[in-house]
TORMINU-292951 format. One record per atom (N, C-alpha, C): y, z, x; residue in one letter. Coordinates in steps of 0.001 Angstrom, whole numbers, padded with zeros to 6 digits, always signed. Example, Ala and Ser with C-alpha at 12.3 -4.5 7.8 and 13.67 -1.06 7.14 Angstrom:
% residues 2
-005690+007800+013190a -004500+007800+012300a -003300+007800+013200a -002250+007080+012850s -001060+007140+013670s +000030+007870+012900s 
//
This chain:
% residues 401
+073356+079997+019897m +074019+079544+021113m +075479+079255+020794m +076350+079727+021651n +077787+079532+021470n +078360+078856+022705n +079206+077868+022491f +079869+077161+023578f +081378+077266+023390f +082068+077405+024505i +083529+077501+024466i +084115+076320+025223i +084972+075555+024570y +085628+074405+025192y +087137+074666+025244y +087782+074048+026232n +089223+074287+026383n +089899+073010+026857n +090689+072407+026000d +091492+071247+026398d +092974+071550+026158d +093326+072788+026342g +094679+073267+026017g +094630+074284+024907g +093682+074104+023997n +093403+075071+022944n +091924+075415+022991n +091607+076675+022851q +090210+077096+022953q +089470+076824+021644q +088278+076213+021766i +087434+075923+020596i +086062+076547+020821i +085573+077307+019854n +084253+077932+019907n +083288+077131+019024n +082162+076694+019587v +081157+075927+018848v +079861+076739+018795v +079316+076948+017572s +078092+077737+017391s +076982+076835+016859s +075771+076905+017467l +074608+076132+017029l +073633+077042+016293l +072907+076435+015344d +071873+077189+014635d +070750+077541+015597d +069906+078528+015269p +068788+078908+016153p +067840+077741+016400p +067298+077670+017607i +066334+076636+017989i +064945+077272+018022i +063976+076676+017306t +062607+077191+017265t +061673+076211+017960t +060861+076700+018854i +059915+075862+019595i +058489+076258+019194i +057642+075259+018819y +056261+075495+018400y +055320+074931+019462y +054288+075685+019812f +053255+075239+020751f +051979+074942+019953f +051469+073688+020068v +050277+073282+019325v +049234+072745+020289v +047945+072826+019883s +046856+072337+020725s +046302+070993+020240s +046470+070690+018972d +045941+069464+018400d +047049+068420+018327d +046717+067174+018754e +047716+066108+018779e +048248+065821+017387e +047397+066010+016377s +047813+065678+015014s +048823+066666+014459s +048922+067789+015117q +049845+068816+014625q +051276+068582+015093q +051419+067565+015953k +052770+067302+016443k +053640+066730+015339k +054848+067154+015302d +055812+066645+014333d +056990+066107+015138d +057080+064758+015222n +058120+064155+016044n +059398+063871+015270n +059430+064330+014054q +060641+064102+013279q +061780+064907+013874q +062875+064233+014064q +064047+064897+014666q +064946+065426+013562q +065079+066721+013557n +065962+067346+012574n +067363+067462+013157n +068291+067099+012368r +069675+067114+012831r +070171+068554+012905r +070702+068931+014063m +071227+070284+014246m +072566+070416+013542m +072764+071542+012974q +074038+071841+012336q +074857+072739+013257q +076115+072461+013351s +076990+073296+014178s +078286+073557+013451s +078907+074600+013839s +080218+074931+013272s +081174+075196+014411s +082382+074762+014249s +083399+074975+015296s +084590+075693+014710s +085201+076439+015570q +086342+077242+015129q +087373+077263+016237q +088557+076852+015927q +089623+076858+016935q +090164+078260+017090q +090221+078699+018346s +090693+080062+018629s +092167+080024+018970s +092897+080972+018500s +094336+081070+018792s +094627+082040+019900s +093571+082542+020605s +093790+083554+021637s +094571+083003+022802s +094478+081639+023036q +095193+081077+024166q +096694+081116+023940q +097089+080931+022677n +098514+080816+022389n +099082+082043+021714n +098238+083019+021441n +098700+084214+020750n +098863+085342+021752n +100096+085737+022099p +100309+086777+023109p +099643+088089+022767p +099585+088418+021456s +098983+089705+021099s +097497+089712+021408s +096802+088548+021156n +095377+088466+021488n +095153+088496+022985n +096015+087806+023751q +095917+087847+025205q +096074+089281+025710q +097074+089957+025176q +097332+091326+025600q +096148+092226+025288q +095561+092049+024084q +094421+092884+023706q +093224+092616+024614q +093010+091318+024950s +091858+090949+025780s +091951+091546+027178s +093099+091366+027845i +093239+091867+029215i +093254+093386+029226i +093826+094018+028172q +093837+095474+028152q +092434+096036+028000q +091583+095379+027169q +090205+095834+027042q +089473+095723+028375q +089720+094613+029095k +089074+094412+030382k +089525+095471+031390k +090841+095728+031443l +091352+096727+032373l +090872+098124+031996l +090754+098381+030692d +090248+099689+030260d +088835+099915+030789d +087989+098862+030712e +086622+098993+031224e +086628+099276+032720e +087489+098561+033449i +087556+098739+034903i +088052+100132+035254i +089121+100566+034594m +089699+101874+034908m +088741+102995+034514m +087964+102783+033448n +086980+103795+033065n +085901+103943+034134n +085489+102804+034709q +084503+102868+035790q +085068+103580+037007q +086351+103310+037325q +086960+103936+038493q +087202+105426+038297q +087262+105845+037036s +087528+107265+036768s +086259+108115+036792s +085080+107473+036953i +083824+108226+036975i +083830+109255+038087i +084345+108849+039254q +084353+109762+040405q +085197+111000+040122q +086381+110779+039521s +087228+111940+039224s +086602+112809+038143s +085876+112180+037177q +085208+112963+036140q +084083+113791+036739q +083362+113199+037700d +082313+113954+038376d +082887+115160+039092d +084066+114968+039691l +084705+116078+040391l +085078+117184+039402l +085597+116781+038235q +085929+117784+037220q +084681+118544+036790q +083563+117816+036614q +082331+118470+036171q +081844+119451+037222q +081945+119053+038515r +081515+119956+039569r +082380+121206+039610r +083676+120999+039326l +084573+122154+039303l +084196+123105+038162l +083819+122516+037010q +083462+123352+035868q +082162+124111+036121q +081224+123483+036829n +079933+124101+037070n +079922+125044+038267n +080950+124958+039092s +080949+125773+040313s +081253+127225+039989s +080679+128123+040779q +080898+129554+040623q +081963+129999+041622q +083217+129837+041221l +084318+130189+042110l +084670+131664+041949l +085207+132262+043010p +085698+133632+042883p +086804+133724+041838p +087077+134936+041387q +088070+135145+040346q +089440+134630+040745q +089800+134801+042042d +091138+134385+042478d +091242+132881+042664d +090141+132121+042420s +090190+130667+042568s +090192+129951+041223s +090117+130713+040144i +090086+130090+038811i +091370+129315+038548i +092486+129879+038948a +093775+129213+038736a +093832+127896+039496a +093291+127867+040718l +093268+126644+041511l +092403+125587+040844l +091253+126015+040298k +090369+125078+039611k +091076+124452+038406k +091771+125254+037625k +092488+124730+036469k +093599+123775+036895k +094245+124094+037997e +095333+123247+038491e +094808+121874+038903e +093644+121844+039576i +093049+120580+040007i +092622+119756+038798i +091999+120426+037820q +091575+119723+036610q +092767+119122+035872q +093844+119884+035788q +095035+119397+035104q +095648+118209+035853q +095647+118288+037164q +096215+117205+037963q +095418+115907+037783q +094083+116014+037770l +093251+114834+037570l +093475+114223+036190l +093619+115066+035197q +093850+114574+033839q +095206+113881+033730q +096222+114452+034371e +097561+113853+034354e +097561+112494+035049e +096809+112379+036144e +096745+111098+036851e +096090+110026+035984e +095006+110389+035272n +094345+109430+034391n +095258+109002+033253n +095971+109953+032659n +096895+109632+031569n +098029+108730+032049n +098520+109012+033262l +099607+108209+033819l +099164+106763+034033l +097951+106590+034550k +097449+105237+034785k +097254+104476+033465k +096796+105169+032432q +096597+104516+031143q +097919+104043+030546q +098955+104881+030635e +100268+104501+030104e +100874+103353+030916e +100692+103405+032236f +101204+102335+033097f +100492+101017+032786f +099194+101111+032523e +098410+099919+032180e +098939+099271+030901e +099274+100067+029904k +099804+099533+028650k +101119+098799+028874k +101984+099376+029721q +103263+098734+030023q +103036+097398+030741q +102044+097379+031635l +101802+096178+032428l +101295+095028+031561l +100269+095281+030750v +099667+094198+029957v +100590+093736+028836v +101643+094498+028532a +102614+094081+027529a +103702+093199+028126a +103693+093044+029463n +104731+092264+030131n +104405+090776+030048n +105370+089965+029629e +105146+088536+029414e +104835+087807+030722e +105527+088171+031821d +105288+087494+033104d +103875+087769+033620d +103404+088998+033442f +102044+089318+033870f +101020+088550+033035f +101242+088474+031727l +100305+087750+030857l +100239+086273+031225l +101384+085661+031593k +101383+084255+031991k +100560+084063+033259k +100725+084960+034223s +099964+084859+035468s +098478+085049+035204s +098149+086020+034366h +096749+086275+034018h +096137+085060+033335h +096868+084458+032387q +096346+083297+031670q +096154+082110+032604q +097042+081964+033576q +096924+080869+034545q +095611+080948+035321q +095233+082157+035747l +093984+082325+036489l +092765+082123+035593l +092839+082570+034357l +091725+082360+033429l +091475+080868+033223l +092535+080083+033087q +092392+078645+032888q +091818+077960+034125q +091972+078566+035295q +091426+078013+036531q +089987+078478+036778q +089426+079217+035825g +088022+079609+035931g +087782+080968+036557g +088825+081795+036688y +088665+083121+037275y +088466+084166+036178y +087789+085249+036552d +087567+086362+035623d +087926+087667+036323d +088434+088623+035567t +088867+089901+036133t +087669+090702+036637t +087808+091280+037849t +086708+092066+038433t +087105+093513+038713t +088338+093759+039141s +088748+095128+039456s +090265+095216+039408s +090760+096459+039470a +092208+096666+039443a +092559+097952+040176a +093682+097921+040881n +094234+099102+041543n +095635+099345+041000n +095804+100444+040310l +097105+100821+039757l +097610+102059+040472l +098852+101980+040969n +099462+103109+041688n +100808+103445+041056n +100784+104074+039878p +102055+104357+039189p +102727+105622+039714p +104054+105608+039726s +104825+106819+039988s +105388+107380+038688s +105389+106541+037634s +105737+106975+036283s +105022+106029+035326s +105232+106212+034041t +104525+105380+033068t +104979+103928+033105t +106157+103647+033665s +106676+102277+033671s +107110+101810+035052s +106766+102574+036093t +107156+102216+037457t +105975+102433+038396t +105738+101430+039262g +104651+101569+040223g +104190+100224+040756g +103138+100241+041544d +102548+099028+042113d +101215+098731+041428d +100821+097471+041448f +099550+097091+040828f +098933+095921+041581f +097618+095830+041470e +096861+094693+042006e +095638+094492+041133e +095533+093315+040531v +094397+092977+039668v +093620+091869+040359v +092321+092085+040556n +091490+091154+041318n +090618+090312+040388n +090406+089062+040811y +089634+088093+040029y +088614+087403+040943y +087626+086750+040322k +086649+085963+041070k +086128+084855+040157k +085881+083668+040753n +085340+082572+039948n +083839+082407+040178n +083235+081410+039584e +081786+081239+039674e +081336+080885+041082e +082224+080317+041896q +081890+079990+043285q +082027+081188+044219q +082429+082329+043674g +082566+083539+044485g +083901+083651+045192g +084832+082753+044917k +086142+082815+045567k +087059+083763+044799k +087878+084493+045558w +088707+085530+044940w +090119+085026+044648w +090768+085765+043775a +092189+085582+043480a +092722+086939+043074a +094027+087103+043123k +094611+088388+042737k +096031+088208+042227k +096411+089120+041352i +097806+089245+040920i +098285+090600+041408i +099372+090612+042172k +099872+091878+042692k +101387+091896+042610k +101931+093098+042583g +103382+093222+042515g +103799+094634+042202g +105033+094763+041753g +105591+096073+041421g +106352+096011+040110g +106478+097155+039471m +107193+097243+038204m +108143+098435+038256m +109368+098244+037818v +110382+099305+037780v +110927+099386+036366v +110723+100530+035730n +111206+100767+034366n +110774+099658+033401n +109524+099227+033550g +108978+098229+032640g +109286+096791+032991g +110074+096573+034059t +110443+095219+034484t +109742+094881+035795t +109082+093728+035845l +108416+093312+037074l +109463+092880+038092l +109476+093549+039235t +110426+093215+040300t +109822+092242+041294t +108519+092137+041304d +107841+091241+042241d +106434+091013+041732d +106090+089742+041533i +104735+089416+041093i +104268+088179+041855i +103053+088223+042368q +102516+087125+043161q +101094+086817+042715q +100775+085529+042710i +099397+085091+042526i +098887+084607+043874i +097808+085198+044332q +097216+084811+045603q +095772+084366+045361q +095363+083292+046031t +093999+082806+045892t +093398+082557+047267t +092083+082651+047332q +091374+082384+048583q +091558+080930+049009q +091574+080013+048063e +091753+078595+048391e +093108+078355+049036e +094142+078991+048487q +095479+078852+049058q +095519+079410+050479q +094907+080571+050684q +094891+081198+052005q +094117+080340+053008q +092940+079851+052601d +092128+079028+053507d +092853+077745+053889d +093591+077167+052951n +094318+075933+053228n +095402+076154+054281n +096155+077250+054152l +097217+077547+055112l +096637+077875+056487l +095538+078643+056501l +094912+078980+057783l +094388+077734+058490l +093848+076809+057722s +093344+075576+058306s +094473+074775+058950s +095614+074687+058267k +096760+073969+058824k +097285+074660+060074k +097279+075992+060062l +097774+076728+061223l +096876+076489+062433l +095564+076562+062247r +094647+076407+063382r +094636+074977+063927r +095057+074014+063116e +095127+072635+063589e +096421+072345+064337e +097378+073270+064271d +098669+073055+064933d +098513+073154+066453d +099133+072237+067201s +098987+072190+068660s +099596+073419+069332s +100703+073922+068804t +101329+075116+069388t +100428+076330+069228t +099826+076450+068041f +098897+077565+067822f +097730+077482+068790f +097163+076291+068961q +096023+076127+069853q +096389+076474+071293q +097627+076162+071683e +098094+076512+073034e +098193+078024+073198e +098769+078698+072197y +098892+080162+072251y +097513+080821+072287y +096600+080348+071442e +095281+080963+071363e +094510+080780+072667e +094623+079586+073276q +093944+079348+074540q +094482+080282+075617q +095780+080520+075595q +096403+081436+076550q +095858+082855+076387q +095707+083289+075156l +095190+084638+074897l +093717+084754+075284l +092948+083711+075022v +091520+083737+075389v +091364+083861+076896v +092188+083134+077654l +092127+083215+079114l +092480+084606+079616l +093306+085315+078857e +093690+086679+079219e +092779+087715+078581e +091624+087263+078065k +090573+088119+077529k +091001+088887+076276k +091808+088234+075449f +092119+088769+074130f +091175+088125+073115f +090760+088914+072132a +089865+088417+071084a +090503+088658+069718a +090374+087685+068825e +090931+087825+067476e +090215+088938+066736e +091003+089818+066094q +090362+090949+065429q +090997+091335+064095q +092077+090671+063680n +092646+091027+062380n +093552+089913+061880n +093635+089806+060577l +094454+088780+059929l +095276+089429+058827l +096564+089124+058804e +097443+089629+057752e +098185+088449+057136e +098198+088371+055806i +098915+087304+055105i +099789+087941+054026i +101063+087574+054020i +101996+088095+053020i +102606+086910+052279i +102427+086894+050968f +103006+085866+050122f +104299+086400+049513f +105371+085634+049616d +106664+086020+049050d +107275+084792+048393d +106973+084605+047097k +107412+083424+046356k +106901+082170+047073k +107835+081293+047538n +107407+080067+048212n +107141+080266+049693n +107501+081441+050227m +107334+081719+051653m +106050+082510+051885m +105326+082131+052939t +104098+082831+053316t +104140+083150+054802t +103887+084406+055150s +103854+084843+056547s +102415+085162+056934s +101984+084626+058065i +100628+084858+058568i +100713+085487+059948i +099948+086536+060159s +099910+087218+061451s +098455+087346+061894s +098123+086721+063022l +096793+086835+063606l +096878+087773+064801l +096112+088862+064724e +096185+089912+065745e +095008+089782+066718e +095324+089924+068002y +094311+089839+069058y +094343+091132+069875y +093193+091520+070429q +093099+092770+071182q +092234+092574+072418q +092630+093226+073524n +091812+093164+074732n +091061+094480+074929n +090360+094614+076035e +089526+095789+076269e +090360+097054+076469e +091642+096907+076812e +092523+098082+076990e +093246+098440+075690e +092790+097848+074559f +093383+098092+073244f +094826+097606+073162f +095215+096708+074027q +096530+096094+073916q +096493+095025+072829q +097615+094879+072132i +097680+093991+070982i +098628+092831+071265i +098176+091623+070956a +099018+090428+070967a +098924+089786+069592a +100005+089131+069162t +100053+088602+067808t +100634+087192+067788t +099962+086301+067068i +100521+084983+066769i +101045+085035+065336i +102352+084836+065174n +102987+084900+063870n +103400+083503+063416n +103210+083227+062141a +103581+081914+061593a +104193+082101+060215a +105058+081166+059851e +105700+081189+058533e +105575+079819+057887e +105237+079810+056600f +105099+078580+055830f +106108+078576+054690f +106717+077411+054441d +107519+077188+053245d +106670+076324+052321d +106151+076926+051268v +105121+076332+050408v +103888+076088+051280v +103613+074841+051691d +102466+074585+052562d +102882+073896+053863d +104177+073994+054217e +104685+073391+055451e +104956+074464+056499e +104356+074317+057680l +104552+075265+058782l +105966+075115+059330l +106772+076161+059241t +108179+076093+059660t +108469+076888+060928t +107598+077863+061274k +107892+078706+062431k +106598+079285+062972k +106494+079323+064315i +105336+079943+064949i +105766+080509+066289i +105354+081740+066585y +105726+082364+067856y +104669+083396+068249y +104659+083703+069543l +103656+084603+070125l +104326+085883+070601l +103727+087027+070266e +104179+088332+070754e +103084+088933+071621e +103440+089269+072857k +102468+089841+073788k +102986+091171+074312k +102074+092083+074690p +102503+093365+075256p +103123+093167+076627p +104068+094039+076974e +104670+093978+078298e +103630+094339+079343e +103734+093701+080520h +102781+093970+081584h +102948+095399+082096h +101841+096071+082219d +101824+097447+082705d +101280+097464+084137d +102167+097796+085090y +101770+097826+086495y +101479+099239+086990y +101309+100170+086050s +101047+101542+086467s +099724+101680+087220s +098806+100718+086975y +097513+100803+087659y +097652+100581+089165y +098814+100068+089613l +099025+099835+091044l +099442+101097+091788l +099874+102132+091047l +100349+103355+091702l +099288+103978+092602l +098040+104111+092149p +097025+104664+093067p +096851+103822+094332p +097015+102508+094193l +096880+101646+095366l +097976+101915+096386l +099185+102231+095900l +100280+102553+096819l +099980+103827+097579l +099376+104804+096881g +099013+106051+097548g +097962+105813+098615g +096970+104981+098278i +095916+104673+099257i +096503+103935+100454i +097443+103008+100188l +098059+102250+101273l +098807+103156+102238l +099531+104160+101701s +100280+105077+102574s +099329+105903+103441s +098170+106280+102854i +097190+107037+103637i +096618+106178+104761i +096349+104910+104455v +095810+103998+105470v +096797+103804+106613v +098068+103626+106277v +099098+103442+107315v +099203+104682+108193v +099207+105881+107550a +099312+107125+108317a +098099+107303+109223a +096913+106960+108735a +095701+107088+109533a +095722+106135+110717a +096288+104960+110512y +096351+103977+111597y +097225+104489+112753y +098413+105001+112383f +099310+105493+113440f +098722+106733+114128f +098003+107576+113362l +097359+108739+113970l +096292+108294+114957l +095573+107254+114578y +094543+106712+115462y +095160+106194+116752y +096250+105478+116621k +096916+104949+117814k +097439+106069+118707k +097949+107132+118066k +098545+108224+118839k +097488+108974+119622k +096362+109237+119024l +095305+110010+119695l +094415+109135+120564l +094644+107819+120525k +093867+106876+121332k +092366+107079+121125k +092022+107065+119880i +090604+107249+119564i +089844+106012+119998i +088884+106250+120886k +088097+105140+121391k +086716+105071+120748k +086291+106203+120293k +084963+106250+119721k +084965+105652+118324k +084063+104770+118137k +083967+104147+116827k +083106+105004+115911k +083585+105178+114765t +082812+105948+113785t +082274+104992+112721t +081072+105284+112375t +080444+104452+111344t +080572+105134+109995t +081171+104429+109101v +081386+104979+107762v +080381+104329+106817v +079576+105171+106249k +078599+104668+105287k +079292+104383+103960k +079080+103235+103446p +079714+102903+102158p +079165+103779+101039p +080058+104154+100168t +079673+104957+099008t +079355+104024+097860t +078188+104159+097358i +077759+103301+096252i +077882+104106+094966i +078705+103590+094082s +078892+104282+092799s +078168+103509+091720s +077513+104230+090904k +076783+103617+089796k +077624+103713+088533k +077832+102573+087963s +078603+102529+086732s +077672+102769+085558s +077936+103820+084863l +077102+104180+083718l +077754+103675+082439l +076995+103009+081660t +077516+102499+080400t +077621+103641+079383t +078846+103889+078965k +079071+104986+078030k +079141+104448+076606k +078640+105241+075700k +078702+104883+074295k +080151+104955+073826k +080579+103922+073084f +081965+103864+072623f +082238+104988+071627f +083259+105781+071909d +083645+106901+071051d +084761+106427+070130d +084385+105972+068927h +085391+105417+068020h +086318+106495+067457h +085840+107738+067375i +086702+108818+066886i +087810+109105+067892i +087442+109180+069188l +088443+109404+070229l +089419+108237+070302l +088890+107011+070226a +089758+105834+070300a +090736+105800+069127a +090255+106135+067932s +091120+106150+066743s +092177+107251+066866s +091780+108434+067363s +092733+109539+067545s +093818+109165+068549s +093428+108472+069623n +094412+108043+070619n +095414+107063+070014n +094926+106180+069158l +095828+105233+068498l +096825+105948+067594l +096369+106993+066908i +097269+107755+066040i +098353+108439+066864i +097974+109016+068020q +098964+109664+068869q +099983+108647+069400q +099501+107463+069768k +100413+106419+070231k +101344+105983+069101k +100821+105953+067877a +101643+105584+066726a +102777+106597+066530a +102459+107892+066669k +103499+108928+066549k +104571+108744+067624k +104124+108476+068860d +105079+108283+069958d +105970+107071+069694d +105364+105978+069217d +106146+104770+068936d +107174+105026+067840d +106799+105815+066827f +107741+106089+065744f +108925+106917+066253f +108650+107899+067130q +109730+108702+067708q +110669+107838+068544q +110113+106811+069195e +110925+105910+070009e +111501+104757+069187e +111346+104834+067860k +111875+103851+066919k +111239+102473+067082k +110019+102479+067606q +109237+101242+067652q +108383+101187+066380q +109069+100977+065253y +108431+101160+063957y +107298+100163+063695y +107507+098924+064092k +106483+097909+063861k +105188+098282+064574k +105299+098705+065845d +104116+099114+066597d +103491+100374+066010d +104336+101296+065538a +103841+102557+064990a +102990+102313+063741a +103521+101545+062791y +102768+101249+061569y +101487+100474+061900y +101604+099529+062836g +100440+098728+063206g +099318+099558+063803g +099667+100553+064628k +098633+101374+065274k +097931+102277+064259k +098673+102789+063263v +098020+103595+062211v +097013+102721+061459v +097468+101517+061113n +096583+100554+060437n +095329+100312+061278n +095531+100069+062564q +094409+099758+063455q +093466+100949+063604q +094022+102170+063685a +093195+103368+063839a +092264+103542+062637a +092802+103367+061430i +091984+103524+060217i +090904+102452+060171i +091294+101221+060473r +090337+100120+060407r +089228+100281+061452r +089601+100701+062666l +088615+100895+063736l +087633+102004+063367l +088155+103118+062854f +087292+104245+062483f +086315+103839+061383f +086831+103197+060316l +085970+102842+059189l +084927+101803+059591l +085301+100878+060469s +084351+099850+060903s +083117+100481+061544s +083317+101484+062404y +082174+102112+063074y +081465+103112+062158y +082209+103761+061251e +081566+104671+060309e +080648+103908+059344e +081049+102682+058997l +080249+101869+058084l +079198+101037+058823l +079026+101309+060131k +078011+100645+060964k +078281+099150+061131k +079551+098719+060951l +079885+097319+061187l +080079+097071+062679l +080664+098068+063374n +080828+098056+064837n +081547+096809+065339n +082560+096398+064615k +083364+095264+065056k +084691+095311+064316k +085672+094583+064847e +086969+094513+064206e +086918+093474+063091e +087323+093860+061887i +087380+092922+060774i +088713+093060+060078i +089006+092167+059161t +090306+092139+058504t +090439+093281+057496t +091698+093500+057085n +091951+094531+056076n +091207+094215+054779n +091270+092952+054348e +090597+092557+053105e +089100+092830+053202e +088519+092503+054346a +087072+092678+054491a +086682+094145+054482a +087456+094990+055167i +087110+096413+055230i +087237+097051+053854i +088218+096597+053039l +088378+097149+051687l +087175+096796+050814l +086623+095601+050983l +085437+095215+050210l +084246+096100+050549l +084144+096518+051821h +083034+097385+052229h +083216+098825+051745h +084437+099176+051296l +084691+100558+050875l +084369+100804+049411l +084034+099724+048684v +083713+099879+047263v +082487+100785+047122v +082571+101730+046190n +081491+102684+045909n +081180+103583+047109n +082190+103884+047925t +082036+104850+049015t +082891+106070+048717t +082810+107059+049617k +083562+108302+049417k +085015+108176+049815k +085401+107058+050410y +086746+106933+050967y +087780+106566+049890y +089029+107059+050029p +090099+106776+049046p +090617+105354+049198p +090025+104419+048463v +090330+103002+048641v +091799+102705+048354v +092341+103285+047286n +093729+102994+046916n +094699+103426+048004n +094492+104610+048559d +095389+105103+049612d +095275+104247+050875d +094056+103844+051215i +093857+103017+052410i +094482+101641+052204i +094300+101068+051016e +094890+099754+050724e +096408+099827+050780e +096991+100928+050284r +098454+101088+050333r +098931+101190+051778r +098187+101880+052610c +098532+102012+054031c +098519+100638+054713c +097478+099848+054434f +097394+098501+055007f +098581+097653+054557f +098913+097752+053279r +099990+096921+052735r +101341+097295+053333r +101607+098585+053461l +102880+099018+054042l +102998+098578+055495l +101906+098657+056245s +101926+098227+057646s +102268+096749+057748s +101693+095948+056844s +101965+094512+056867s +103416+094221+056504s +103942+094926+055510l +105327+094706+055094l +106307+095064+056206l +106073+096173+056897v +106948+096558+058004v +106840+095551+059141v +105638+095080+059415e +105432+094136+060516e +106210+092855+060296e +106311+092406+059042f +107031+091177+058736f +108458+091443+058252f +108954+092651+058502a +110336+093014+058148a +110611+092844+056658a +109581+093103+055826k +109738+093043+054376k +109933+094430+053771k +109924+095457+054621h +110010+096836+054138h +110628+097699+055229h +111524+098591+054847n +112174+099475+055811n +111295+100693+056105n +111157+101055+057387p +110351+102235+057738p +110917+103500+057093p +110027+104391+056726d +110416+105641+056086d +109599+106774+056707d +110281+107822+057172e +109602+108888+057898e +108591+109623+057017e +108971+109933+055773k +108048+110631+054873k +106818+109769+054592k +107060+108494+054361e +105976+107553+054098e +105055+107439+055313e +105646+107391+056513f +104847+107288+057738f +104016+108556+057946f +104605+109716+057657d +103855+110977+057793d +102663+111001+056844d +102822+110434+055642e +101703+110377+054697e +100580+109487+055241e +100961+108386+055884m +099965+107502+056483m +099230+108204+057624m +099975+108952+058449i +099356+109700+059555i +098389+110742+059013i +098818+111450+057959t +097955+112470+057348t +096669+111850+056815t +096807+110691+056156l +095619+109998+055637l +094672+109646+056771l +095210+109086+057859a +094376+108679+058995a +093678+109873+059616a +094414+110974+059824e +093825+112163+060454e +092771+112809+059561e +093017+112805+058263n +092024+113376+057343n +090738+112551+057346n +090880+111237+057430l +089694+110377+057475l +088878+110636+058738l +089570+110705+059885i +088892+110796+061167i +088288+112180+061402i +088985+113216+060947h +088536+114591+061258h +087918+115278+060044h +087554+114488+059033a +086957+115089+057838a +085578+115670+058155a 
//
């Protein structure tokens, strides 16, 4: 038996084997207490950067190896497939591309775990009782790219380290925890202004359907998204400085009165019919039988609804309504995946990503799409046409696959 203690320095304590004897005769009992021998050894892994680096790199290697199983399976299928002669070159190209991506991620991982700021953040979470569970690495070169390393403690609460690296230097690194998020959300929901806004939206038949939280050093932005039956979006936005609520405001869609146009047409017909009646002096009363229409409940077509959102996103981008455009792409992907996974309800980005583990869907690309939408919504990122087209392509490929 081995025990690990930590009071600033890690100490490993090992006990000798314990033997238990079962006897049937009372006289065979031996109540003499033998003193257990133990040995302790102080570990320098807490204070030795090289040991810390080796430990986290081994953990990330295990995670990345598990994530590469899918790409290895694809390579094996390519090798076993009987392709025509003119497709051999394509097969080799795909195999080479997959190998290059794996090599790139491995080199990027080495650069990341060698960074002192990342190691400090990692050690901080370990001391708080968290353990590494997964990682998403999106490198554009061996020393430049985005990363997210996920953790979980014994109570099942999550934490993560995320950020970006440029030429081996971390340009942005954040530690996010579920406890921190829950604390801020609790303070927001207790605020009287928030409660007033939410009550207003409920009366207008809006329902909460998504949550976005962006941590930026001491500043935290929270966006609660609400949707009505016409797929209109309203948002309550809040900003915190550390844990103090500093700003809160409501964004609602503009009122659309286009539904009144048919009524104007009907009104003009009624007026014309009235004057015609007066002119012809119609005395005979006609009985008009009311038309009874049966409303048939139609099954919700999530593919059509998602496609419509994508088209609206394209229109918004052309009209330079970038925030709405990115948001609608995000919503289209989330709506489609929710119904494909038989959840049949609106859930948060974090929740939908958890349901995508071990599925056929490209989790990294979807997570990047969600993150970019959130950054644009909070004015933390400038819209980019090429980037937006990639998001549209991802959404369309998912829906029409």
